[in-house]
N, C-alpha and C positions, 0 to 999 in steps of 0.2 A: 602425550600430550596433556596437561590438566585442560577438563573440558571447558572450564572457563575461559580458560586463555585460548584454544580451539576456537569458542564460541565469538570470542572477541575477534581475534584474528582472522579468521573468515568473514566475518561482521563488516568489518573495516575494507575486507578486498572489494563484498560486492557492494557496499554503498561506494567504494571508488569505483566500479567498471561499471555502477548506474548515472554515476555521476557524469564521468568522462563520456561514456555509449551516448547519453542524453544531451548532451549541452555541445560537445567536439564539432558536430555536422549535423545536417542532416541525412546524407548517407551512414552514418554511426547511430544514428538517432534508428532510421527504418531499419537495420541489420540488430541492430540490439533486441527490438519490441518484434522483432520477426521470428528471433531467436526463440525469444522469452513467452511470445505467443501459443510457439512447436512443444515447448519443455510442459505450459501449463496443460494445455491440452491431451498431451503423452499421461499424465500422473493423472490429472480426472476421468481419465479412460481406464485409466489403471484401478481408482476410486471405485470406480460404477463397471466394475468388469462383471456381467450376467446381470447387472440393473438396468433401469431406462437412462439415457444418456442426456436427453434434449434439455431438461430445464439444467442440467452441469455442466453440457457446451457452452448454454446461452449463458450462465452466468460466465463463464471465462471468455468468451470471443466479444461479446457486444462491449465491454469497457477498455482491452487493449485494442479493439478497431477504433472504438470511439476517442481513445488519447492523442490519434492522429491528428485529430481536432486542434490541439488544443498547441500543438508544434507549429501552427501556423499565424500570424498574425499581418491584419490589415495595413497598408503605408500607403504610400502617395505615388507610390509606382504601380504599372499596370497590373500587375500580378502579384500577391502576397509573399510575405519572404518566412523563412523560419526563425523563429524565437522559441527556446523551452523555456521561456522565465516559467510561465506558468504551470507548468512539471515539474520546474525545479522549486519551487517553494510548495506545491504538494509531496513531495518527497521527502521536505523539512518538515512541513508540519508533522506529516503520517510518521516517519521515524524518531519524530520528538516526543509523539503521544504513544510509542511503542514501547520507547525504552524507556520515558518514567512512570509510564503503567505498570511494565514489568518490575522497575526498580520500587514502585512504592506499593507493588502486589506482593512482591517474595519479605518485603521490613515491615509493612502495615496490614495486610491484607488477611480477610477474617470473615466476611461477607463474599460467599459466594454471589457471584452475578445470575449465573447457569448452570450450576453443577453439572447435572445430566448430560450436559455436552462439551465446556471445556470448564472443567475442576477447579483450574488454573485461576480462571478471570474472579478477581473481585470486584466492590466496589471503589475500595481503599484506592484500588490502581491504576482503575478509568477515574474517578477525583483528583488522584496526583497528576496522569496523564493529561487530561482534560486542561489544570489550570496551567500548566506549561506549555500545552499547544497554544493555547491564548497568549502567552509570554511570548513564545519564537514566532506568532505572527506579526506582533508589533514589532519587534528587533527584525525580522523578515523585509519588512512595509521599507523600514529604512533603507535597509541595504538596496534589496531588488526594485524597490518601488514600479513595480510594471499595472499591480491593483489598487483601486485604492481602497484607505483603510479601511472603509465602512464593509464594502465586498469581502475582504481579505476575513476582518472579524466576525463574519457571516457563516462563513467557508469553515473557520476554527471551531467555532461550537459547535456546528455539523458532523468535521471530519471523523469527532473521537466515535460519534453514532456510528457513520457510514461505516468506520475500519473495524468496532466491533461484531458488525450485523456481519460482515464480510468473512472475520474469523471466525463469527460462528458456523456460518454457514460452511465453511470448510471444514472445522472441528465436524459436523454433522456426517459429512463423507465420509472424514479418517473412520467417524465412529461405527458406521455403517461398515467399513470395511477390514474395522478392527485391528487398526495400523496408528502407530504413532504420530507419523512425517507420511506428506504424500513422496517424498524421495529420499536421496539424500547426496544431493549431487553439490548441497554447501554444509560442509562439515561443521557441527554445532548448530544447524538451524534447521536441518531438512532438507525438504526439495525447494525447488520455484514457488511452485505454490503456497507453501506453505510461508515464502517472504513476501510475495504477491497478494493472499487475501484482503490483506487490512485497504488494498488499491481496489480493489474491482466493483464494490460498492459506492466506495468515494468517488472515483472517476467518471461515472452517470449523476452522483448528485452534483460534483463539481459544475458539471456542464450545464445542467440544470439552472442552477443559481448564477453562473456568470451570464447565461442567457436572457435569463429573466432580471437580471440586474441591469 
């Protein structure tokens, strides 16, 4: 199969599974992120085989446990209720940034951000992803309307930086392990960690922003 078509199809399946698993019910949410945590821990363990693992495991465990707090919302009832809206918003913004950073990078990219760690990341790609993340935040606010626009715009400004840092950290681990991908579970995309890296710094950052604002 053509590599681009394979990447597009498997990417669409990945997005559908993530969206359905997160939004359908609290049970599917817990199952989904439990599986993701196990897969990411296995992949980071392989990347760090024979090396120290404490920081690498912390990089994976803290955000994927912290995201559980995103799914609960205060209500008038005695107990909090399941509400995945914030997580879905984070998905939309992160996937928008990744998609347009990739498209602008392969089309206009000339100036590398950190070629020694991630040679494909360019400032042109980052700028394109950044602009479209802001646009996506405004559109998302009109549709989902869980967060006030000011908070959402702050998140959309911070997210491109946190997503890029998360990607660089994983790229560093892959370079040390001398591998291209963390795994091969998602055809054309690599491992689960390759798809979750942008979230792993973003999740704690959003948690801090939400609680501060």
